[in-house]
C-alpha positions as CSV (number, residue, x, y, z in Angstrom):
1,X,10.3,-64.6,79.2
2,X,8.7,-67.0,76.7
3,X,6.2,-64.4,75.8
4,X,8.9,-61.9,75.1
5,X,10.8,-64.4,72.9
6,X,7.6,-65.3,70.9
7,X,6.8,-61.6,70.5
8,X,10.4,-61.0,69.3
9,X,10.1,-63.9,66.8
10,X,6.8,-62.7,65.5
11,X,8.2,-59.1,65.2
12,X,11.3,-60.4,63.4
13,X,9.2,-62.5,60.9
14,X,6.8,-59.5,60.2
15,X,9.7,-57.1,59.8
16,X,11.5,-59.5,57.4
17,X,8.3,-59.9,55.4
18,X,7.7,-56.2,55.2
19,X,11.4,-55.7,54.2
20,X,11.1,-58.3,51.4
21,X,7.9,-56.7,50.1
22,X,9.4,-53.3,50.2
23,X,12.6,-54.4,48.5
24,X,10.6,-56.3,45.8
25,X,8.7,-53.1,45.0
26,X,12.0,-51.2,44.7
27,X,13.3,-53.9,42.4
28,X,10.2,-53.8,40.3
29,X,10.5,-50.1,40.0
30,X,14.1,-50.3,38.9
31,X,13.3,-53.0,36.4
32,X,10.5,-50.9,35.0
33,X,12.9,-48.0,34.9
34,X,15.5,-50.0,32.9
35,X,12.8,-51.3,30.6
36,X,11.5,-47.7,30.1
37,X,15.1,-46.6,29.2
38,X,15.4,-49.5,26.8
39,X,12.1,-48.5,25.1
40,X,13.1,-44.9,25.0
41,X,16.5,-45.9,23.5
42,X,14.7,-47.9,20.8
43,X,12.3,-45.1,20.1
44,X,15.1,-42.5,19.8
45,X,17.0,-44.7,17.4
46,X,17.1,-43.4,13.8
47,X,16.5,-46.1,11.3
48,X,18.4,-45.6,8.1
49,X,16.6,-45.8,4.8
50,X,18.3,-48.7,2.9
51,X,16.8,-47.7,-0.4
52,X,18.1,-44.1,-0.5
53,X,20.7,-45.0,-3.1
54,X,18.4,-46.8,-5.4
55,X,18.9,-45.4,-9.0
56,X,16.2,-43.9,-11.1
57,X,14.5,-46.5,-13.4
58,X,16.4,-47.0,-16.6
59,X,13.3,-46.4,-18.7
60,X,13.2,-42.8,-17.6
61,X,16.9,-42.1,-18.1
62,X,17.0,-43.8,-21.5
63,X,17.4,-41.8,-24.7
64,X,14.4,-40.3,-26.4
65,X,12.7,-42.6,-28.8
66,X,11.5,-41.6,-32.3
67,X,9.0,-44.1,-33.7
68,X,7.2,-44.2,-37.1
69,X,3.6,-45.1,-36.9
70,X,0.7,-45.2,-39.4
71,X,-0.3,-41.7,-38.2
72,X,3.2,-40.2,-38.6
73,X,6.3,-39.9,-36.5
74,X,5.9,-40.0,-32.7
75,X,8.5,-38.5,-30.2
76,X,8.5,-40.1,-26.7
77,X,10.3,-37.6,-24.4
78,X,10.9,-37.8,-20.6
79,X,11.4,-34.4,-19.1
80,X,14.7,-34.1,-17.3
81,X,14.6,-30.8,-15.3
82,X,11.2,-29.1,-15.8
83,X,7.6,-30.2,-15.5
84,X,5.8,-31.6,-18.6
85,X,3.3,-28.8,-18.6
86,X,6.1,-26.2,-18.9
87,X,7.9,-28.1,-21.7
88,X,4.5,-28.6,-23.5
89,X,3.7,-24.8,-23.3
90,X,7.2,-24.0,-24.8
91,X,6.7,-26.5,-27.6
92,X,3.3,-25.2,-28.6
93,X,4.7,-21.6,-28.8
94,X,7.4,-22.6,-31.2
95,X,6.0,-25.6,-33.2
96,X,2.6,-26.5,-34.5
97,X,2.5,-30.1,-33.1
98,X,0.1,-32.2,-31.2
99,X,1.1,-33.3,-27.7
100,X,-0.1,-35.8,-25.0
101,X,1.1,-35.4,-21.4
102,X,1.5,-38.0,-18.7
103,X,2.3,-36.1,-15.5
104,X,2.8,-39.2,-13.3
105,X,5.8,-40.3,-15.5
106,X,7.0,-36.8,-16.6
107,X,6.5,-37.9,-20.2
108,X,5.4,-36.1,-23.3
109,X,4.2,-37.8,-26.5
110,X,4.8,-35.4,-29.4
111,X,3.2,-36.0,-32.9
112,X,5.5,-34.9,-35.7
113,X,4.8,-34.8,-39.4
114,X,8.2,-36.3,-40.4
115,X,11.5,-37.4,-39.0
116,X,13.2,-34.1,-39.9
117,X,10.8,-32.1,-37.7
118,X,11.2,-34.7,-34.9
119,X,15.0,-34.1,-34.9
120,X,14.5,-30.3,-34.9
121,X,12.1,-30.6,-31.9
122,X,14.6,-32.9,-30.1
123,X,17.4,-30.3,-30.5
124,X,15.0,-27.6,-29.2
125,X,14.2,-29.7,-26.1
126,X,17.9,-30.1,-25.4
127,X,18.3,-26.4,-25.3
128,X,15.3,-25.6,-23.0
129,X,15.2,-28.6,-20.7
130,X,18.3,-27.5,-18.7
131,X,19.0,-27.9,-15.0
132,X,17.4,-25.0,-13.0
133,X,19.2,-22.9,-10.4
134,X,18.2,-23.4,-6.8
135,X,18.6,-20.4,-4.5
136,X,18.8,-20.5,-0.7
137,X,17.6,-17.4,1.2
138,X,18.3,-16.8,4.9
139,X,16.0,-14.2,6.4
140,X,16.3,-12.6,9.8
141,X,13.5,-10.2,11.0
142,X,14.3,-8.7,14.4
143,X,12.5,-6.2,16.5
144,X,14.5,-4.0,18.9
145,X,12.1,-2.7,21.5
146,X,13.4,-0.1,23.9
147,X,10.9,0.5,26.7
148,X,10.8,2.0,30.1
149,X,7.4,1.5,31.8
150,X,6.2,2.0,35.4
151,X,2.7,1.1,36.6
152,X,1.4,2.0,40.0
153,X,-1.9,1.0,41.5
154,X,-3.3,2.0,44.8
155,X,-6.2,0.5,46.8
156,X,-7.6,2.5,49.8
157,X,-10.3,1.1,52.1
158,X,-11.5,2.5,55.5
159,X,-14.4,0.8,57.4
160,X,-15.9,1.5,60.8
161,X,-13.4,3.9,62.0
162,X,-14.8,6.2,64.6
163,X,-18.2,4.6,63.9
164,X,-18.2,5.8,60.3
165,X,-17.0,4.6,56.9
166,X,-14.7,6.5,54.5
167,X,-15.8,5.8,50.9
168,X,-12.5,5.2,49.1
169,X,-13.2,1.9,47.5
170,X,-14.1,1.6,43.8
171,X,-16.9,-0.4,42.3
172,X,-16.1,-4.0,42.3
173,X,-12.8,-5.6,43.5
174,X,-10.4,-3.5,41.5
175,X,-8.0,-0.9,42.8
176,X,-9.0,2.6,43.7
177,X,-6.5,4.1,41.4
178,X,-5.7,1.6,38.6
179,X,-2.6,1.5,36.5
180,X,-1.5,-2.0,35.4
181,X,-5.0,-3.4,35.4
182,X,-6.2,-0.8,32.9
183,X,-3.3,-1.6,30.6
184,X,-3.9,-5.4,30.6
185,X,-5.8,-7.6,33.0
186,X,-2.9,-10.0,33.4
187,X,-0.5,-7.2,34.4
188,X,-2.6,-6.6,37.6
189,X,-1.3,-9.9,39.0
190,X,2.4,-8.8,38.5
191,X,4.6,-6.4,40.4
192,X,5.5,-5.8,44.1
193,X,2.9,-4.9,46.8
194,X,3.6,-2.3,49.4
195,X,1.1,-1.0,51.9
196,X,-0.5,-1.0,55.4
197,X,-3.4,-3.0,56.8
198,X,-5.0,-2.8,60.3
199,X,-8.1,-4.6,61.5
200,X,-9.4,-4.9,65.1
201,X,-12.9,-5.0,66.7
202,X,-14.6,-4.4,63.4
203,X,-12.4,-1.5,62.5
204,X,-10.5,-1.8,59.2
205,X,-7.9,0.4,57.6
206,X,-6.1,-0.8,54.4
207,X,-4.0,0.9,51.8
208,X,-2.0,-1.1,49.2
209,X,0.4,0.0,46.5
210,X,1.3,-2.4,43.6
211,X,4.2,-1.2,41.4
212,X,5.5,-2.8,38.2
213,X,8.5,-1.6,36.3
214,X,9.4,-3.2,32.9
215,X,12.1,-2.5,30.3
216,X,12.7,-3.3,26.7
217,X,13.8,-6.4,24.8
218,X,15.3,-7.6,21.6
219,X,13.3,-10.2,19.8
220,X,13.8,-12.2,16.6
221,X,10.4,-12.4,15.0
222,X,11.4,-14.7,12.1
223,X,14.6,-16.5,11.2
224,X,13.6,-18.9,8.4
225,X,15.8,-20.4,5.7
226,X,14.0,-21.2,2.4
227,X,15.1,-22.8,-0.8
228,X,13.4,-22.4,-4.1
229,X,14.1,-22.4,-7.9
230,X,14.7,-19.3,-9.9
231,X,11.5,-17.6,-10.7
232,X,9.4,-19.7,-8.2
233,X,8.1,-18.0,-5.0
234,X,8.8,-19.4,-1.6
235,X,6.5,-18.4,1.3
236,X,6.9,-18.9,5.1
237,X,4.0,-18.2,7.4
238,X,4.0,-18.1,11.3
239,X,0.6,-17.8,12.9
240,X,-0.4,-17.3,16.6
241,X,-3.7,-16.9,18.3
242,X,-3.5,-14.0,20.7
243,X,-6.1,-13.3,23.4
244,X,-7.7,-9.9,23.5
245,X,-9.8,-8.8,26.4
246,X,-12.8,-6.6,25.7
247,X,-15.7,-5.2,27.7
248,X,-19.2,-6.2,26.5
249,X,-22.2,-4.0,27.2
250,X,-25.8,-5.0,26.5
251,X,-29.2,-3.7,27.5
252,X,-30.3,-4.6,31.0
253,X,-27.1,-6.6,31.5
254,X,-24.2,-5.7,33.7
255,X,-21.1,-5.1,31.6
256,X,-18.7,-8.0,31.6
257,X,-15.3,-8.9,30.2
258,X,-14.9,-11.3,27.3
259,X,-11.7,-12.8,25.8
260,X,-11.5,-13.0,22.0
261,X,-8.7,-14.9,20.2
262,X,-7.4,-13.2,17.1
263,X,-4.9,-14.7,14.5
264,X,-1.7,-12.8,14.1
265,X,0.5,-13.8,11.2
266,X,4.0,-13.2,10.1
267,X,4.6,-13.8,6.4
268,X,7.6,-13.8,4.2
269,X,7.4,-14.4,0.4
270,X,10.5,-14.3,-1.7
271,X,11.0,-14.9,-5.5
272,X,14.7,-15.1,-6.6
273,X,16.3,-14.4,-10.0
274,X,19.9,-15.2,-11.0
275,X,21.6,-13.1,-13.6
276,X,24.7,-13.7,-15.8
277,X,26.7,-11.0,-14.1
278,X,26.7,-12.9,-10.8
279,X,24.0,-11.0,-9.0
280,X,20.8,-12.3,-7.5
281,X,17.5,-10.4,-7.7
282,X,15.0,-10.7,-4.9
283,X,11.3,-9.9,-5.2
284,X,10.2,-9.6,-1.5
285,X,6.9,-9.3,0.3
286,X,7.0,-9.1,4.1
287,X,4.0,-8.9,6.5
288,X,4.5,-8.7,10.2
289,X,1.6,-8.8,12.6
290,X,1.8,-8.1,16.3
291,X,-0.1,-7.3,19.4
292,X,1.4,-4.0,20.6
293,X,1.3,-2.6,24.1
294,X,-1.8,-0.6,25.0
295,X,-1.9,3.0,23.9
296,X,-3.8,6.1,25.0
297,X,-5.5,6.9,28.3
298,X,-8.0,4.1,28.0
299,X,-5.0,1.7,27.6
300,X,-6.5,-0.7,25.0
301,X,-4.2,-3.2,23.2
302,X,-3.7,-2.6,19.5
303,X,-3.3,-5.2,16.7
304,X,-0.8,-3.9,14.2
305,X,0.3,-5.2,10.8
306,X,3.4,-3.9,9.0
307,X,3.9,-4.7,5.3
308,X,6.9,-4.1,3.0
309,X,6.9,-5.0,-0.8
310,X,10.0,-4.7,-2.9
311,X,9.7,-5.3,-6.7
312,X,13.3,-6.4,-7.0
313,X,16.6,-5.8,-5.3
314,X,20.0,-6.8,-6.8
315,X,22.5,-8.4,-4.4
316,X,25.9,-9.9,-5.2
317,X,26.6,-13.4,-4.0
318,X,28.1,-13.3,-0.4
319,X,26.3,-10.1,0.5
320,X,23.2,-9.3,2.5
321,X,20.3,-6.9,2.0
322,X,19.4,-4.9,5.1
323,X,16.0,-3.3,5.2
324,X,15.2,-0.9,8.1
325,X,13.1,2.1,8.9
326,X,10.2,0.6,10.8
327,X,10.7,3.0,13.7
328,X,8.2,4.3,16.3
329,X,8.9,6.6,19.3
330,X,6.3,7.5,22.0
331,X,6.2,9.1,25.4
332,X,3.1,8.9,27.6
333,X,2.2,9.6,31.3
334,X,-1.1,9.4,33.2
335,X,-1.7,10.2,36.9
336,X,-4.9,9.3,38.7
337,X,-5.7,10.1,42.4
338,X,-7.5,12.2,45.0
339,X,-6.9,16.0,44.7
340,X,-4.5,17.4,47.2
341,X,-3.8,14.0,48.8
342,X,-2.1,12.7,45.7
343,X,0.3,15.6,45.8
344,X,1.6,15.1,49.4
345,X,5.2,13.9,49.6
346,X,5.6,10.2,50.2
347,X,2.0,9.8,51.4
348,X,0.6,10.8,48.1
349,X,1.7,7.5,46.5
350,X,-1.0,5.8,48.7
351,X,-3.7,8.0,47.1
352,X,-2.7,8.0,43.5
353,X,-2.1,5.7,40.5
354,X,0.5,6.3,37.8
355,X,1.1,5.0,34.3
356,X,4.3,6.3,32.8
357,X,5.9,5.0,29.6
358,X,8.8,5.8,27.2
359,X,9.3,3.5,24.3
360,X,10.9,3.2,20.9
361,X,11.0,0.2,18.6
362,X,12.6,-0.6,15.3
363,X,12.2,-3.6,13.0
364,X,15.2,-4.7,10.9
365,X,15.1,-7.2,8.0
366,X,18.2,-9.0,6.8
367,X,18.1,-11.1,3.6
368,X,21.1,-13.2,2.5
369,X,20.8,-15.2,-0.8
370,X,23.2,-17.8,-2.0
371,X,23.3,-20.6,-4.5
372,X,22.1,-23.8,-3.0
373,X,24.4,-26.8,-2.7
374,X,21.5,-29.2,-3.3
375,X,21.7,-31.0,0.1
376,X,24.2,-33.1,2.0
377,X,25.2,-36.7,1.7
378,X,22.8,-39.1,3.3
379,X,25.4,-41.0,5.4
380,X,26.9,-37.8,6.8
381,X,23.4,-36.5,7.7
382,X,22.4,-39.7,9.5
383,X,25.7,-39.8,11.4
384,X,25.1,-36.3,12.6
385,X,21.5,-37.2,13.7
386,X,22.7,-40.3,15.5
387,X,25.3,-38.4,17.5
388,X,22.7,-36.0,18.6
389,X,20.2,-38.7,19.7
390,X,22.5,-41.3,21.0
391,X,21.5,-42.4,24.5
392,X,22.6,-45.7,26.0
393,X,23.0,-47.3,29.5
394,X,26.6,-47.3,30.5
395,X,28.5,-49.4,33.1
396,X,28.6,-46.5,35.6
397,X,24.9,-45.9,35.2
398,X,24.3,-49.6,36.0
399,X,26.4,-49.4,39.2
400,X,24.6,-46.3,40.2
401,X,21.2,-47.9,39.5
402,X,22.2,-51.0,41.5
403,X,23.5,-48.9,44.4
404,X,20.3,-46.9,44.6
405,X,18.2,-50.0,44.2
406,X,19.4,-52.2,47.0
407,X,19.7,-49.8,49.8
408,X,17.4,-50.8,52.6
409,X,14.6,-48.3,52.9
410,X,14.0,-49.2,56.6
411,X,17.7,-48.9,57.6
412,X,17.8,-52.1,59.8
413,X,21.1,-53.7,61.0
414,X,19.9,-57.2,61.4
415,X,22.1,-60.0,59.9
416,X,19.1,-61.8,58.5
417,X,17.9,-58.6,56.8
418,X,21.3,-58.0,55.3
419,X,21.4,-61.5,54.0
420,X,18.0,-61.1,52.4
421,X,19.0,-57.8,50.9
422,X,22.2,-59.4,49.5
423,X,20.5,-62.3,48.0
424,X,17.8,-60.1,46.4
425,X,20.5,-57.7,45.2
426,X,22.5,-60.6,43.6
427,X,19.4,-62.0,41.9
428,X,18.4,-58.5,40.6
429,X,21.9,-57.8,39.4
430,X,22.1,-61.1,37.5
431,X,18.6,-60.5,36.0
432,X,19.5,-56.9,35.0
433,X,22.8,-57.9,33.5
434,X,21.1,-60.7,31.6
435,X,18.5,-58.3,30.2
436,X,21.1,-55.8,29.3
437,X,23.2,-58.5,27.6
438,X,20.1,-59.6,25.7
439,X,19.3,-56.1,24.7
440,X,22.9,-55.4,23.6
441,X,22.9,-58.7,21.6
442,X,19.6,-57.8,19.9
443,X,20.9,-54.3,19.0
444,X,24.2,-55.8,17.7
445,X,22.2,-58.4,15.7
446,X,20.0,-55.7,14.3
447,X,23.0,-53.6,13.4
448,X,24.6,-56.6,11.6
449,X,21.4,-57.3,9.7
450,X,21.3,-53.6,8.6
451,X,24.9,-53.8,7.5
452,X,24.2,-57.1,5.6
453,X,21.2,-55.5,4.0
454,X,23.2,-52.4,3.0
455,X,25.9,-54.6,1.5
456,X,23.3,-56.6,-0.5
457,X,21.7,-53.3,-1.7
458,X,25.1,-52.0,-2.8
459,X,25.9,-55.4,-4.5
460,X,22.6,-55.2,-6.4
461,X,23.4,-51.7,-7.4
462,X,26.9,-52.7,-8.6
463,X,25.3,-55.5,-10.6
464,X,22.8,-53.1,-12.1
465,X,25.6,-50.7,-13.0
466,X,27.7,-53.6,-14.4
467,X,24.8,-54.7,-16.6
468,X,24.2,-51.2,-17.7
469,X,27.9,-50.9,-18.5
470,X,27.8,-54.1,-20.5
471,X,24.8,-52.9,-22.4
472,X,26.4,-49.6,-23.1
473,X,29.6,-51.4,-24.3
474,X,27.5,-53.6,-26.6
475,X,25.8,-50.6,-28.0
476,X,29.1,-48.9,-28.6
477,X,30.5,-52.0,-30.4
478,X,27.4,-52.2,-32.5
479,X,27.7,-48.5,-33.5
480,X,31.4,-49.0,-34.2
481,X,30.7,-52.0,-36.5
482,X,28.1,-49.9,-38.3
483,X,30.6,-47.1,-38.7
484,X,33.2,-49.5,-40.1
485,X,30.6,-50.9,-42.6
486,X,29.7,-47.4,-43.6
487,X,33.4,-46.6,-44.0
488,X,34.0,-49.6,-46.2
489,X,31.0,-48.7,-48.4
490,X,32.3,-45.1,-48.7
491,X,35.8,-46.4,-49.6
492,X,34.4,-48.8,-52.3
493,X,32.3,-46.0,-53.7
494,X,35.3,-43.7,-53.8
495,X,37.4,-46.3,-55.6
496,X,34.5,-46.8,-58.2
497,X,34.4,-43.1,-58.7
498,X,38.2,-43.0,-59.2
499,X,38.0,-45.8,-61.8
500,X,35.3,-44.1,-63.7
501,X,37.4,-40.9,-63.7
502,X,40.5,-42.8,-65.0
503,X,38.4,-44.4,-67.8
504,X,36.9,-41.0,-68.8
505,X,40.4,-39.6,-68.9
506,X,41.6,-42.4,-71.2
507,X,38.6,-41.9,-73.5
508,X,39.4,-38.2,-73.6
509,X,43.0,-38.8,-74.5
510,X,42.0,-41.4,-77.3
511,X,39.6,-38.9,-78.7
512,X,42.3,-36.2,-78.8
513,X,44.7,-38.6,-80.6
514,X,42.1,-39.5,-83.1
515,X,41.3,-35.9,-83.8
516,X,45.0,-35.1,-84.4
517,X,45.3,-38.1,-86.8
518,X,42.4,-36.9,-88.8
519,X,43.9,-33.4,-89.0
520,X,47.1,-34.9,-90.3
521,X,45.3,-37.0,-93.0
522,X,43.3,-33.9,-94.1
523,X,46.5,-31.9,-94.4
524,X,48.2,-34.7,-96.5
525,X,45.2,-34.9,-98.8
526,X,45.2,-31.2,-99.3
527,X,48.9,-31.2,-100.1
528,X,48.4,-34.0,-102.6
529,X,45.6,-32.1,-104.2
530,X,47.8,-29.0,-104.6
531,X,50.5,-31.1,-106.2
532,X,48.1,-32.6,-108.7
533,X,46.8,-29.2,-109.6
534,X,50.2,-27.9,-110.3
535,X,51.0,-30.8,-112.6
536,X,47.7,-30.4,-114.4
537,X,48.4,-26.7,-115.2
538,X,51.6,-27.5,-117.2
539,X,51.1,-26.9,-121.2
540,X,50.7,-30.0,-123.3
541,X,50.1,-29.5,-126.9
542,X,49.1,-33.0,-127.6
543,X,46.4,-33.1,-125.1
544,X,45.0,-29.6,-125.7
545,X,41.5,-30.6,-126.7
546,X,41.2,-32.7,-123.5
547,X,42.8,-30.0,-121.4
548,X,39.5,-28.3,-120.5
549,X,37.9,-31.5,-119.5
550,X,40.8,-32.5,-117.4
551,X,40.9,-29.1,-115.7
552,X,37.2,-29.4,-114.9
553,X,37.7,-32.9,-113.4
554,X,40.7,-31.7,-111.4
555,X,38.7,-28.7,-110.0
556,X,35.9,-31.0,-108.9
557,X,38.4,-33.3,-107.3
558,X,40.0,-30.4,-105.5
559,X,36.6,-29.1,-104.3
560,X,35.7,-32.5,-103.0
561,X,39.0,-32.7,-101.1
562,X,38.5,-29.3,-99.6
563,X,35.0,-30.2,-98.5
564,X,36.3,-33.4,-96.9
């Protein structure tokens, strides 16, 4: 009895130790699983770019500077919507000026002869450096393949029947009457096998039929969406390496099969143009490569390439351009087998191989252009991505994990074992909850840090904007003061001109009065002269000798008065 108790004690101790070891492994596995989930959650988290709203440097957005140097007038211009090379070419076509280009800063340094030419060039740049139009093009290239194919292969083998062999096996391991294996090597492994096999005492009879039926499909070859500027081409290329099996024959060497990989490419190249009447022109080049199903009696796969080039098509906004016409229809049927035997009802299928196919396919191209909206807000895009990738451990997941973790793998009903399981489960639960709380706290702390950093970034941006606003306000005040000074100068100049005009008017009036006074004096003198003349002509006998002299003197006086 003592031996049995000792053995029972030893068995209980060993069982408990094994149970603890097994439970520890399960706990370690679950801990590793939770840690893996935490790492996957951290890896799937999308980190926001905190500098996405940082403005463009003020130096680039500032006004164009015109500086006078010893070599003439220099114009420092930052291109706004086009490349420096494009703007430089346009300038050289219209003006005879020297230019220096700095592509890394989108800057042009233009040498002008004088300030007037610099202002003309600046006006010209404002007219040509305008925002370009961006066009989005949605393209769908679909292939509708209507196909009805049946392949039938037959293998016939008879050995040691009635002490003789019937030679119905082909060379090698292939079927006697091939169908699918001629079409493609991989197709010989498909289909349904039907046949009869008998083997006893060295005698062997085997016949096998492998049938494969396939039908058509509808496949979208390309469905890209591209965005490009007006006049700039956009190209999409999809490449695929396709295996092609071929038979290689050389001198003194048994023919063998070799697999060659060939590149098959689908290309789409579109160049959009936008016109004033609201239409969009598309210059399109399409190239579609494919590995078609085998053709002909030999059943060799064919590499095809279809191309379509359109100089320009006009489409109204909101409409689609549909291009079709790539159609091909074909019927083919090949039967191989033993004469007479292949024509027997029902039995003939075991002595023949068929390859029958009816197919028609069409390729349709749909192009839909539209004016691009130039992207979506960053916050909205990031929220959408986070909703797609959000994956966190929930409370119900925790309870399920704990329930799965601490179930005894050995299924014992011992109280001691249950106590050990309970203690281990409580410790594991406490440890797991602590780890989850720590992880949640770390995530919350990280989220708060991100928010603080975002707020700091926004605050800095607001400060920059406030400084810019103050600077602009100061510039406006300076310009306003300059305008007021200029207005005062003009007002003073206008008053001076008015004073000069009044003075000139007064001088004119004084000259007119003086001229009138002189006219009156001349008239009075003339009248006095006439009176004196009349008095001199009266007869005077006493003064007759002196009359002639007096008359002469009076005439001279009158002449002098008239001249005056």
